All heavy atoms as a GROMACS GRO file, in nm:
protein
  556
    1VAL      N    1  -0.571  -1.827   1.254
    1VAL     CA    2  -0.447  -1.823   1.328
    1VAL      C    3  -0.479  -1.762   1.464
    1VAL      O    4  -0.527  -1.650   1.471
    1VAL     CB    5  -0.343  -1.735   1.257
    1VAL    CG1    6  -0.218  -1.722   1.340
    1VAL    CG2    7  -0.310  -1.787   1.120
    2THR      N    8  -0.456  -1.835   1.567
    2THR     CA    9  -0.475  -1.780   1.701
    2THR      C   10  -0.377  -1.846   1.797
    2THR      O   11  -0.358  -1.967   1.794
    2THR     CB   12  -0.619  -1.795   1.750
    2THR    OG1   13  -0.632  -1.731   1.877
    2THR    CG2   14  -0.664  -1.937   1.761
    3THR      N   15  -0.313  -1.768   1.876
    3THR     CA   16  -0.221  -1.814   1.978
    3THR      C   17  -0.117  -1.912   1.924
    3THR      O   18  -0.088  -2.013   1.983
    3THR     CB   19  -0.297  -1.876   2.097
    3THR    OG1   20  -0.410  -1.794   2.127
    3THR    CG2   21  -0.212  -1.883   2.221
    4VAL      N   22  -0.062  -1.881   1.808
    4VAL     CA   23   0.047  -1.961   1.755
    4VAL      C   24   0.178  -1.884   1.756
    4VAL      O   25   0.283  -1.941   1.737
    4VAL     CB   26   0.020  -2.015   1.613
    4VAL    CG1   27  -0.099  -2.109   1.612
    4VAL    CG2   28   0.000  -1.903   1.515
    5VAL      N   29   0.167  -1.754   1.777
    5VAL     CA   30   0.285  -1.669   1.781
    5VAL      C   31   0.284  -1.593   1.913
    5VAL      O   32   0.184  -1.532   1.949
    5VAL     CB   33   0.287  -1.568   1.664
    5VAL    CG1   34   0.413  -1.484   1.668
    5VAL    CG2   35   0.273  -1.640   1.531
    6PHE      N   36   0.395  -1.600   1.982
    6PHE     CA   37   0.411  -1.531   2.109
    6PHE      C   38   0.526  -1.432   2.096
    6PHE      O   39   0.607  -1.442   2.002
    6PHE     CB   40   0.439  -1.632   2.221
    6PHE     CG   41   0.324  -1.725   2.245
    6PHE    CD1   42   0.317  -1.847   2.178
    6PHE    CD2   43   0.221  -1.690   2.330
    6PHE    CE1   44   0.210  -1.932   2.198
    6PHE    CE2   45   0.113  -1.775   2.350
    6PHE     CZ   46   0.108  -1.896   2.284
    7PRO      N   47   0.535  -1.335   2.185
    7PRO     CA   48   0.643  -1.237   2.175
    7PRO      C   49   0.783  -1.298   2.164
    7PRO      O   50   0.870  -1.241   2.100
    7PRO     CB   51   0.628  -1.154   2.302
    7PRO     CG   52   0.482  -1.162   2.332
    7PRO     CD   53   0.443  -1.303   2.294
    8LYS      N   54   0.804  -1.415   2.220
    8LYS     CA   55   0.937  -1.477   2.218
    8LYS      C   56   0.943  -1.600   2.128
    8LYS      O   57   1.024  -1.689   2.149
    8LYS     CB   58   0.981  -1.511   2.359
    8LYS     CG   59   1.002  -1.389   2.446
    8LYS     CD   60   1.054  -1.423   2.582
    8LYS     CE   61   1.072  -1.295   2.664
    8LYS     NZ   62   1.126  -1.319   2.795
    9THR      N   63   0.859  -1.604   2.024
    9THR     CA   64   0.862  -1.716   1.930
    9THR      C   65   0.998  -1.719   1.861
    9THR      O   66   1.041  -1.617   1.806
    9THR     CB   67   0.750  -1.703   1.826
    9THR    OG1   68   0.624  -1.710   1.894
    9THR    CG2   69   0.757  -1.813   1.722
   10PRO      N   70   1.068  -1.832   1.864
   10PRO     CA   71   1.199  -1.840   1.798
   10PRO      C   72   1.188  -1.811   1.648
   10PRO      O   73   1.087  -1.844   1.584
   10PRO     CB   74   1.242  -1.985   1.821
   10PRO     CG   75   1.159  -2.034   1.935
   10PRO     CD   76   1.030  -1.958   1.928
   11ALA      N   77   1.291  -1.751   1.592
   11ALA     CA   78   1.292  -1.713   1.450
   11ALA      C   79   1.266  -1.832   1.358
   11ALA      O   80   1.195  -1.818   1.258
   11ALA     CB   81   1.425  -1.647   1.416
   12GLU      N   82   1.320  -1.948   1.392
   12GLU     CA   83   1.301  -2.066   1.308
   12GLU      C   84   1.153  -2.107   1.304
   12GLU      O   85   1.101  -2.143   1.199
   12GLU     CB   86   1.384  -2.185   1.358
   12GLU     CG   87   1.532  -2.158   1.374
   12GLU     CD   88   1.566  -2.088   1.505
   12GLU    OE1   89   1.501  -2.114   1.609
   12GLU    OE2   90   1.658  -2.005   1.503
   13LEU      N   91   1.086  -2.101   1.417
   13LEU     CA   92   0.945  -2.135   1.424
   13LEU      C   93   0.861  -2.029   1.353
   13LEU      O   94   0.766  -2.061   1.281
   13LEU     CB   95   0.899  -2.152   1.568
   13LEU     CG   96   0.752  -2.190   1.589
   13LEU    CD1   97   0.716  -2.317   1.512
   13LEU    CD2   98   0.724  -2.206   1.737
   14ALA      N   99   0.896  -1.903   1.370
   14ALA     CA  100   0.824  -1.795   1.301
   14ALA      C  101   0.834  -1.812   1.150
   14ALA      O  102   0.736  -1.794   1.078
   14ALA     CB  103   0.880  -1.659   1.345
   15ALA      N  104   0.951  -1.849   1.101
   15ALA     CA  105   0.969  -1.872   0.958
   15ALA      C  106   0.885  -1.989   0.910
   15ALA      O  107   0.825  -1.983   0.802
   15ALA     CB  108   1.117  -1.895   0.926
   16LEU      N  109   0.876  -2.094   0.989
   16LEU     CA  110   0.794  -2.210   0.953
   16LEU      C  111   0.646  -2.173   0.951
   16LEU      O  112   0.573  -2.212   0.858
   16LEU     CB  113   0.818  -2.325   1.050
   16LEU     CG  114   0.737  -2.452   1.025
   16LEU    CD1  115   0.766  -2.509   0.886
   16LEU    CD2  116   0.765  -2.555   1.133
   17ILE      N  117   0.601  -2.097   1.048
   17ILE     CA  118   0.461  -2.053   1.051
   17ILE      C  119   0.430  -1.968   0.928
   17ILE      O  120   0.327  -1.987   0.862
   17ILE     CB  121   0.430  -1.977   1.182
   17ILE    CG1  122   0.439  -2.072   1.302
   17ILE    CG2  123   0.292  -1.911   1.174
   17ILE    CD1  124   0.439  -2.003   1.436
   18ALA      N  125   0.519  -1.875   0.894
   18ALA     CA  126   0.499  -1.791   0.775
   18ALA      C  127   0.495  -1.877   0.649
   18ALA      O  128   0.412  -1.855   0.560
   18ALA     CB  129   0.610  -1.687   0.766
   19GLN      N  130   0.581  -1.976   0.640
   19GLN     CA  131   0.582  -2.066   0.525
   19GLN      C  132   0.448  -2.140   0.514
   19GLN      O  133   0.391  -2.150   0.404
   19GLN     CB  134   0.696  -2.167   0.539
   19GLN     CG  135   0.699  -2.270   0.428
   19GLN     CD  136   0.806  -2.376   0.453
   19GLN    OE1  137   0.902  -2.355   0.526
   19GLN    NE2  138   0.788  -2.492   0.392
   20ARG      N  139   0.398  -2.191   0.624
   20ARG     CA  140   0.271  -2.264   0.623
   20ARG      C  141   0.154  -2.172   0.585
   20ARG      O  142   0.064  -2.213   0.513
   20ARG     CB  143   0.244  -2.329   0.759
   20ARG     CG  144   0.345  -2.435   0.797
   20ARG     CD  145   0.333  -2.558   0.708
   20ARG     NE  146   0.418  -2.662   0.757
   20ARG     CZ  147   0.525  -2.708   0.694
   20ARG    NH1  148   0.559  -2.660   0.576
   20ARG    NH2  149   0.597  -2.804   0.745
   21ILE      N  150   0.156  -2.049   0.634
   21ILE     CA  151   0.053  -1.952   0.597
   21ILE      C  152   0.055  -1.930   0.446
   21ILE      O  153  -0.049  -1.928   0.380
   21ILE     CB  154   0.071  -1.820   0.674
   21ILE    CG1  155   0.030  -1.841   0.821
   21ILE    CG2  156  -0.010  -1.707   0.610
   21ILE    CD1  157   0.061  -1.723   0.911
   22ARG      N  158   0.174  -1.915   0.390
   22ARG     CA  159   0.185  -1.894   0.245
   22ARG      C  160   0.139  -2.018   0.168
   22ARG      O  161   0.077  -2.006   0.062
   22ARG     CB  162   0.328  -1.857   0.209
   22ARG     CG  163   0.363  -1.718   0.255
   22ARG     CD  164   0.505  -1.680   0.216
   22ARG     NE  165   0.532  -1.544   0.257
   22ARG     CZ  166   0.634  -1.509   0.335
   22ARG    NH1  167   0.720  -1.600   0.378
   22ARG    NH2  168   0.651  -1.383   0.368
   23GLU      N  169   0.170  -2.137   0.218
   23GLU     CA  170   0.127  -2.260   0.153
   23GLU      C  171  -0.026  -2.269   0.150
   23GLU      O  172  -0.085  -2.312   0.051
   23GLU     CB  173   0.186  -2.383   0.222
   23GLU     CG  174   0.335  -2.398   0.199
   23GLU     CD  175   0.398  -2.507   0.284
   23GLU    OE1  176   0.327  -2.571   0.366
   23GLU    OE2  177   0.520  -2.527   0.272
   24LEU      N  178  -0.087  -2.231   0.260
   24LEU     CA  179  -0.233  -2.233   0.269
   24LEU      C  180  -0.294  -2.123   0.182
   24LEU      O  181  -0.397  -2.142   0.120
   24LEU     CB  182  -0.275  -2.215   0.414
   24LEU     CG  183  -0.424  -2.207   0.442
   24LEU    CD1  184  -0.491  -2.338   0.406
   24LEU    CD2  185  -0.449  -2.173   0.588
   25GLY      N  186  -0.227  -2.009   0.180
   25GLY     CA  187  -0.276  -1.892   0.106
   25GLY      C  188  -0.324  -1.787   0.204
   25GLY      O  189  -0.417  -1.814   0.281
   26VAL      N  190  -0.261  -1.670   0.203
   26VAL     CA  191  -0.297  -1.566   0.300
   26VAL      C  192  -0.443  -1.524   0.289
   26VAL      O  193  -0.502  -1.481   0.388
   26VAL     CB  194  -0.205  -1.441   0.291
   26VAL    CG1  195  -0.063  -1.474   0.333
   26VAL    CG2  196  -0.208  -1.380   0.153
   27GLN      N  197  -0.503  -1.540   0.172
   27GLN     CA  198  -0.643  -1.505   0.154
   27GLN      C  199  -0.736  -1.600   0.228
   27GLN      O  200  -0.854  -1.572   0.244
   27GLN     CB  201  -0.679  -1.499   0.005
   27GLN     CG  202  -0.689  -1.633  -0.064
   27GLN     CD  203  -0.555  -1.695  -0.101
   27GLN    OE1  204  -0.447  -1.640  -0.077
   27GLN    NE2  205  -0.560  -1.814  -0.161
   28ARG      N  206  -0.683  -1.712   0.278
   28ARG     CA  207  -0.763  -1.811   0.350
   28ARG      C  208  -0.738  -1.808   0.501
   28ARG      O  209  -0.792  -1.892   0.574
   28ARG     CB  210  -0.733  -1.950   0.296
   28ARG     CG  211  -0.765  -1.963   0.147
   28ARG     CD  212  -0.730  -2.097   0.094
   28ARG     NE  213  -0.824  -2.194   0.153
   28ARG     CZ  214  -0.805  -2.324   0.152
   28ARG    NH1  215  -0.697  -2.375   0.097
   28ARG    NH2  216  -0.895  -2.404   0.204
   29VAL      N  217  -0.657  -1.715   0.548
   29VAL     CA  218  -0.620  -1.711   0.690
   29VAL      C  219  -0.699  -1.603   0.762
   29VAL      O  220  -0.708  -1.490   0.718
   29VAL     CB  221  -0.469  -1.683   0.704
   29VAL    CG1  222  -0.430  -1.665   0.850
   29VAL    CG2  223  -0.388  -1.795   0.641
   30LEU      N  224  -0.757  -1.642   0.875
   30LEU     CA  225  -0.826  -1.547   0.962
   30LEU      C  226  -0.745  -1.535   1.090
   30LEU      O  227  -0.696  -1.633   1.142
   30LEU     CB  228  -0.967  -1.597   0.996
   30LEU     CG  229  -1.063  -1.614   0.880
   30LEU    CD1  230  -1.191  -1.681   0.928
   30LEU    CD2  231  -1.093  -1.480   0.817
   31PHE      N  232  -0.736  -1.414   1.141
   31PHE     CA  233  -0.665  -1.392   1.266
   31PHE      C  234  -0.766  -1.391   1.380
   31PHE      O  235  -0.874  -1.332   1.369
   31PHE     CB  236  -0.589  -1.260   1.264
   31PHE     CG  237  -0.525  -1.228   1.396
   31PHE    CD1  238  -0.408  -1.289   1.433
   31PHE    CD2  239  -0.587  -1.141   1.485
   31PHE    CE1  240  -0.350  -1.264   1.557
   31PHE    CE2  241  -0.530  -1.114   1.608
   31PHE     CZ  242  -0.412  -1.177   1.644
   32GLY      N  243  -0.730  -1.455   1.489
   32GLY     CA  244  -0.813  -1.453   1.609
   32GLY      C  245  -0.725  -1.449   1.732
   32GLY      O  246  -0.609  -1.487   1.728
   33SER      N  247  -0.780  -1.402   1.843
   33SER     CA  248  -0.699  -1.391   1.964
   33SER      C  249  -0.777  -1.427   2.090
   33SER      O  250  -0.746  -1.380   2.197
   33SER     CB  251  -0.644  -1.249   1.977
   33SER     OG  252  -0.752  -1.158   1.993
   34ASP      N  253  -0.877  -1.510   2.075
   34ASP     CA  254  -0.962  -1.538   2.190
   34ASP      C  255  -0.944  -1.677   2.249
   34ASP      O  256  -1.036  -1.734   2.304
   34ASP     CB  257  -1.108  -1.518   2.152
   34ASP     CG  258  -1.152  -1.610   2.040
   34ASP    OD1  259  -1.064  -1.666   1.972
   34ASP    OD2  260  -1.273  -1.624   2.020
   35ALA      N  261  -0.824  -1.730   2.239
   35ALA     CA  262  -0.799  -1.864   2.294
   35ALA      C  263  -0.822  -1.862   2.446
   35ALA      O  264  -0.768  -1.776   2.516
   35ALA     CB  265  -0.656  -1.908   2.264
   36PRO      N  266  -0.900  -1.955   2.498
   36PRO     CA  267  -0.931  -1.956   2.641
   36PRO      C  268  -0.822  -2.027   2.722
   36PRO      O  269  -0.843  -2.134   2.776
   36PRO     CB  270  -1.063  -2.031   2.647
   36PRO     CG  271  -1.054  -2.128   2.533
   36PRO     CD  272  -0.978  -2.055   2.425
   37THR      N  273  -0.706  -1.969   2.727
   37THR     CA  274  -0.597  -2.029   2.804
   37THR      C  275  -0.547  -1.927   2.907
   37THR      O  276  -0.567  -1.807   2.892
   37THR     CB  277  -0.480  -2.070   2.714
   37THR    OG1  278  -0.428  -1.954   2.651
   37THR    CG2  279  -0.525  -2.170   2.609
   38GLU      N  280  -0.480  -1.978   3.006
   38GLU     CA  281  -0.427  -1.890   3.110
   38GLU      C  282  -0.323  -1.793   3.056
   38GLU      O  283  -0.308  -1.683   3.106
   38GLU     CB  284  -0.365  -1.973   3.222
   38GLU     CG  285  -0.466  -2.047   3.305
   38GLU     CD  286  -0.400  -2.123   3.418
   38GLU    OE1  287  -0.288  -2.089   3.459
   38GLU    OE2  288  -0.463  -2.219   3.466
   39ASP      N  289  -0.247  -1.837   2.955
   39ASP     CA  290  -0.139  -1.753   2.905
   39ASP      C  291  -0.179  -1.672   2.781
   39ASP      O  292  -0.094  -1.613   2.716
   39ASP     CB  293  -0.015  -1.837   2.875
   39ASP     CG  294  -0.040  -1.943   2.770
   39ASP    OD1  295  -0.158  -1.973   2.741
   39ASP    OD2  296   0.058  -1.998   2.718
   40SER      N  297  -0.309  -1.667   2.748
   40SER     CA  298  -0.351  -1.587   2.634
   40SER      C  299  -0.342  -1.439   2.670
   40SER      O  300  -0.342  -1.400   2.786
   40SER     CB  301  -0.493  -1.623   2.591
   40SER     OG  302  -0.585  -1.595   2.693
   41PHE      N  303  -0.332  -1.356   2.568
   41PHE     CA  304  -0.320  -1.214   2.595
   41PHE      C  305  -0.420  -1.136   2.512
   41PHE      O  306  -0.487  -1.191   2.425
   41PHE     CB  307  -0.177  -1.164   2.577
   41PHE     CG  308  -0.103  -1.222   2.460
   41PHE    CD1  309  -0.094  -1.153   2.340
   41PHE    CD2  310  -0.040  -1.345   2.469
   41PHE    CE1  311  -0.024  -1.206   2.233
   41PHE    CE2  312   0.030  -1.399   2.362
   41PHE     CZ  313   0.037  -1.328   2.243
   42ALA      N  314  -0.432  -1.009   2.540
   42ALA     CA  315  -0.532  -0.922   2.477
   42ALA      C  316  -0.514  -0.918   2.325
   42ALA      O  317  -0.404  -0.939   2.274
   42ALA     CB  318  -0.520  -0.782   2.535
   43PRO      N  319  -0.622  -0.891   2.252
   43PRO     CA  320  -0.615  -0.888   2.106
   43PRO      C  321  -0.505  -0.797   2.051
   43PRO      O  322  -0.435  -0.834   1.957
   43PRO     CB  323  -0.753  -0.839   2.065
   43PRO     CG  324  -0.843  -0.887   2.174
   43PRO     CD  325  -0.760  -0.874   2.298
   44LYS      N  326  -0.488  -0.679   2.107
   44LYS     CA  327  -0.385  -0.586   2.059
   44LYS      C  328  -0.246  -0.647   2.074
   44LYS      O  329  -0.164  -0.640   1.982
   44LYS     CB  330  -0.394  -0.453   2.134
   44LYS     CG  331  -0.300  -0.348   2.082
   44LYS     CD  332  -0.323  -0.215   2.153
   44LYS     CE  333  -0.232  -0.109   2.099
   44LYS     NZ  334  -0.254   0.021   2.163
   45ALA      N  335  -0.219  -0.709   2.187
   45ALA     CA  336  -0.090  -0.773   2.209
   45ALA      C  337  -0.073  -0.897   2.121
   45ALA      O  338   0.036  -0.924   2.070
   45ALA     CB  339  -0.074  -0.811   2.357
   46ALA      N  340  -0.182  -0.970   2.099
   46ALA     CA  341  -0.176  -1.087   2.013
   46ALA      C  342  -0.145  -1.046   1.869
   46ALA      O  343  -0.064  -1.110   1.801
   46ALA     CB  344  -0.308  -1.164   2.019
   47TRP      N  345  -0.208  -0.939   1.821
   47TRP     CA  346  -0.181  -0.891   1.685
   47TRP      C  347  -0.036  -0.842   1.674
   47TRP      O  348   0.032  -0.868   1.575
   47TRP     CB  349  -0.279  -0.781   1.646
   47TRP     CG  350  -0.257  -0.728   1.508
   47TRP    CD1  351  -0.211  -0.604   1.475
   47TRP    CD2  352  -0.276  -0.796   1.383
   47TRP    NE1  353  -0.202  -0.591   1.337
   47TRP    CE2  354  -0.242  -0.707   1.279
   47TRP    CE3  355  -0.321  -0.923   1.350
   47TRP    CZ2  356  -0.250  -0.742   1.145
   47TRP    CZ3  357  -0.328  -0.957   1.215
   47TRP    CH2  358  -0.294  -0.867   1.115
   48ALA      N  359   0.012  -0.774   1.776
   48ALA     CA  360   0.152  -0.727   1.775
   48ALA      C  361   0.248  -0.846   1.767
   48ALA      O  362   0.347  -0.841   1.693
   48ALA     CB  363   0.179  -0.642   1.898
   49ALA      N  364   0.219  -0.951   1.841
   49ALA     CA  365   0.304  -1.071   1.835
   49ALA      C  366   0.295  -1.136   1.697
   49ALA      O  367   0.397  -1.175   1.640
   49ALA     CB  368   0.262  -1.170   1.944
   50PHE      N  369   0.175  -1.145   1.642
   50PHE     CA  370   0.155  -1.203   1.509
   50PHE      C  371   0.233  -1.124   1.404
   50PHE      O  372   0.291  -1.181   1.312
   50PHE     CB  373   0.006  -1.204   1.476
   50PHE     CG  374  -0.027  -1.268   1.345
   50PHE    CD1  375  -0.014  -1.405   1.327
   50PHE    CD2  376  -0.072  -1.192   1.238
   50PHE    CE1  377  -0.045  -1.465   1.205
   50PHE    CE2  378  -0.103  -1.249   1.116
   50PHE     CZ  379  -0.090  -1.386   1.100
   51ARG      N  380   0.239  -0.993   1.421
   51ARG     CA  381   0.310  -0.907   1.326
   51ARG      C  382   0.461  -0.927   1.327
   51ARG      O  383   0.531  -0.875   1.240
   51ARG     CB  384   0.279  -0.760   1.354
   51ARG     CG  385   0.137  -0.716   1.328
   51ARG     CD  386   0.113  -0.689   1.184
   51ARG     NE  387   0.212  -0.597   1.132
   51ARG     CZ  388   0.194  -0.518   1.029
   51ARG    NH1  389   0.080  -0.517   0.968
   51ARG    NH2  390   0.290  -0.439   0.986
   52THR      N  391   0.512  -1.005   1.421
   52THR     CA  392   0.656  -1.033   1.422
   52THR      C  393   0.692  -1.144   1.323
   52THR      O  394   0.810  -1.169   1.300
   52THR     CB  395   0.706  -1.073   1.562
   52THR    OG1  396   0.647  -1.196   1.602
   52THR    CG2  397   0.677  -0.963   1.664
   53LEU      N  398   0.591  -1.209   1.264
   53LEU     CA  399   0.621  -1.312   1.164
   53LEU      C  400   0.687  -1.248   1.042
   53LEU      O  401   0.660  -1.132   1.010
   53LEU     CB  402   0.492  -1.382   1.119
   53LEU     CG  403   0.425  -1.473   1.219
   53LEU    CD1  404   0.294  -1.526   1.163
   53LEU    CD2  405   0.517  -1.588   1.257
   54PRO      N  406   0.771  -1.324   0.974
   54PRO     CA  407   0.838  -1.269   0.855
   54PRO      C  408   0.746  -1.272   0.732
   54PRO      O  409   0.770  -1.343   0.635
   54PRO     CB  410   0.961  -1.359   0.838
   54PRO     CG  411   0.919  -1.490   0.897
   54PRO     CD  412   0.826  -1.455   1.010
   55LEU      N  413   0.637  -1.198   0.740
   55LEU     CA  414   0.544  -1.181   0.629
   55LEU      C  415   0.557  -1.039   0.577
   55LEU      O  416   0.601  -0.950   0.651
   55LEU     CB  417   0.399  -1.205   0.674
   55LEU     CG  418   0.364  -1.346   0.722
   55LEU    CD1  419   0.225  -1.349   0.784
   55LEU    CD2  420   0.372  -1.445   0.607
   56THR      N  421   0.514  -1.016   0.455
   56THR     CA  422   0.520  -0.880   0.399
   56THR      C  423   0.403  -0.798   0.452
   56THR      O  424   0.303  -0.851   0.503
   56THR     CB  425   0.511  -0.884   0.246
   56THR    OG1  426   0.381  -0.930   0.208
   56THR    CG2  427   0.620  -0.972   0.185
   57GLU      N  428   0.415  -0.667   0.436
   57GLU     CA  429   0.306  -0.578   0.477
   57GLU      C  430   0.179  -0.612   0.399
   57GLU      O  431   0.069  -0.610   0.455
   57GLU     CB  432   0.345  -0.432   0.456
   57GLU     CG  433   0.243  -0.334   0.508
   57GLU     CD  434   0.215  -0.346   0.657
   57GLU    OE1  435   0.306  -0.382   0.734
   57GLU    OE2  436   0.100  -0.318   0.697
   58ALA      N  437   0.192  -0.643   0.271
   58ALA     CA  438   0.076  -0.679   0.190
   58ALA      C  439   0.010  -0.807   0.243
   58ALA      O  440  -0.114  -0.816   0.246
   58ALA     CB  441   0.118  -0.697   0.044
   59GLU      N  442   0.090  -0.904   0.287
   59GLU     CA  443   0.034  -1.027   0.342
   59GLU      C  444  -0.041  -0.999   0.472
   59GLU      O  445  -0.151  -1.050   0.494
   59GLU     CB  446   0.143  -1.131   0.363
   59GLU     CG  447   0.197  -1.187   0.232
   59GLU     CD  448   0.321  -1.270   0.246
   59GLU    OE1  449   0.410  -1.235   0.329
   59GLU    OE2  450   0.333  -1.370   0.175
   60PHE      N  451   0.017  -0.914   0.558
   60PHE     CA  452  -0.052  -0.878   0.683
   60PHE      C  453  -0.183  -0.805   0.652
   60PHE      O  454  -0.285  -0.829   0.717
   60PHE     CB  455   0.036  -0.791   0.773
   60PHE     CG  456   0.142  -0.867   0.847
   60PHE    CD1  457   0.276  -0.838   0.828
   60PHE    CD2  458   0.110  -0.968   0.936
   60PHE    CE1  459   0.375  -0.908   0.896
   60PHE    CE2  460   0.207  -1.039   1.005
   60PHE     CZ  461   0.340  -1.008   0.985
   61GLN      N  462  -0.182  -0.716   0.555
   61GLN     CA  463  -0.302  -0.641   0.520
   61GLN      C  464  -0.411  -0.735   0.467
   61GLN      O  465  -0.529  -0.717   0.498
   61GLN     CB  466  -0.270  -0.532   0.417
   61GLN     CG  467  -0.189  -0.418   0.475
   61GLN     CD  468  -0.257  -0.351   0.594
   61GLN    OE1  469  -0.377  -0.325   0.591
   61GLN    NE2  470  -0.182  -0.325   0.699
   62THR      N  471  -0.371  -0.833   0.388
   62THR     CA  472  -0.468  -0.931   0.338
   62THR      C  473  -0.530  -1.007   0.454
   62THR      O  474  -0.654  -1.020   0.462
   62THR     CB  475  -0.401  -1.029   0.239
   62THR    OG1  476  -0.354  -0.955   0.127
   62THR    CG2  477  -0.498  -1.137   0.194
   63ILE      N  478  -0.448  -1.056   0.544
   63ILE     CA  479  -0.499  -1.131   0.659
   63ILE      C  480  -0.589  -1.043   0.744
   63ILE      O  481  -0.697  -1.086   0.787
   63ILE     CB  482  -0.381  -1.190   0.741
   63ILE    CG1  483  -0.311  -1.298   0.659
   63ILE    CG2  484  -0.433  -1.247   0.875
   63ILE    CD1  485  -0.178  -1.344   0.717
   64ALA      N  486  -0.548  -0.919   0.766
   64ALA     CA  487  -0.628  -0.827   0.849
   64ALA      C  488  -0.764  -0.797   0.788
   64ALA      O  489  -0.861  -0.772   0.862
   64ALA     CB  490  -0.550  -0.697   0.871
   65SER      N  491  -0.774  -0.802   0.657
   65SER     CA  492  -0.901  -0.767   0.592
   65SER      C  493  -0.985  -0.889   0.553
   65SER      O  494  -1.094  -0.872   0.499
   65SER     CB  495  -0.874  -0.680   0.471
   65SER     OG  496  -0.800  -0.751   0.374
   66ASN      N  497  -0.935  -1.009   0.580
   66ASN     CA  498  -1.012  -1.129   0.546
   66ASN      C  499  -1.141  -1.137   0.628
   66ASN      O  500  -1.141  -1.109   0.748
   66ASN     CB  501  -0.929  -1.255   0.569
   66ASN     CG  502  -0.826  -1.276   0.462
   66ASN    OD1  503  -0.835  -1.222   0.353
   66ASN    ND2  504  -0.723  -1.355   0.492
   67VAL      N  505  -1.248  -1.177   0.560
   67VAL     CA  506  -1.379  -1.196   0.625
   67VAL      C  507  -1.427  -1.336   0.584
   67VAL      O  508  -1.426  -1.369   0.466
   67VAL     CB  509  -1.481  -1.091   0.578
   67VAL    CG1  510  -1.618  -1.117   0.637
   67VAL    CG2  511  -1.432  -0.951   0.613
   68PRO      N  512  -1.469  -1.417   0.680
   68PRO     CA  513  -1.516  -1.550   0.643
   68PRO      C  514  -1.642  -1.541   0.556
   68PRO      O  515  -1.724  -1.451   0.575
   68PRO     CB  516  -1.547  -1.618   0.777
   68PRO     CG  517  -1.551  -1.511   0.878
   68PRO     CD  518  -1.476  -1.393   0.824
   69PRO      N  519  -1.655  -1.632   0.460
   69PRO     CA  520  -1.768  -1.628   0.367
   69PRO      C  521  -1.905  -1.626   0.436
   69PRO      O  522  -1.996  -1.561   0.390
   69PRO     CB  523  -1.751  -1.754   0.283
   69PRO     CG  524  -1.610  -1.796   0.301
   69PRO     CD  525  -1.566  -1.743   0.433
   70TYR      N  526  -1.917  -1.694   0.548
   70TYR     CA  527  -2.046  -1.702   0.616
   70TYR      C  528  -2.084  -1.572   0.687
   70TYR      O  529  -2.194  -1.559   0.738
   70TYR     CB  530  -2.049  -1.819   0.716
   70TYR     CG  531  -1.940  -1.815   0.819
   70TYR    CD1  532  -1.954  -1.741   0.936
   70TYR    CD2  533  -1.821  -1.885   0.801
   70TYR    CE1  534  -1.853  -1.737   1.031
   70TYR    CE2  535  -1.720  -1.882   0.895
   70TYR     CZ  536  -1.738  -1.808   1.011
   70TYR     OH  537  -1.638  -1.805   1.103
   71MET      N  538  -1.993  -1.473   0.688
   71MET     CA  539  -2.023  -1.343   0.751
   71MET      C  540  -2.044  -1.234   0.646
   71MET      O  541  -2.060  -1.119   0.681
   71MET     CB  542  -1.911  -1.305   0.847
   71MET     CG  543  -1.902  -1.397   0.965
   71MET     SD  544  -1.784  -1.343   1.089
   71MET     CE  545  -1.873  -1.207   1.162
   72ARG      N  546  -2.045  -1.270   0.521
   72ARG     CA  547  -2.064  -1.169   0.415
   72ARG      C  548  -2.210  -1.148   0.387
   72ARG      O  549  -2.295  -1.222   0.401
   72ARG     CB  550  -1.991  -1.211   0.289
   72ARG     CG  551  -1.844  -1.209   0.309
   72ARG     CD  552  -1.771  -1.237   0.182
   72ARG     NE  553  -1.629  -1.241   0.219
   72ARG     CZ  554  -1.541  -1.311   0.155
   72ARG    NH1  555  -1.574  -1.380   0.049
   72ARG    NH2  556  -1.416  -1.311   0.191
   0.00000   0.00000   0.00000
């Protein structure tokens, strides 16, 4: 997940993104914030925006601790 949630993401879109994350499985989601676009923002701000999704604290913790298999 990278640059899909912005500070002003509409609630309907945020709910859809959260639904898709759950469909995929939070254990399979990696967070990233390095999109090379003019409107991208710093990792701390990107994580803060991502945290506005209607996910549970446990889901955020799972995503935050996910490590891709090739880095283990």
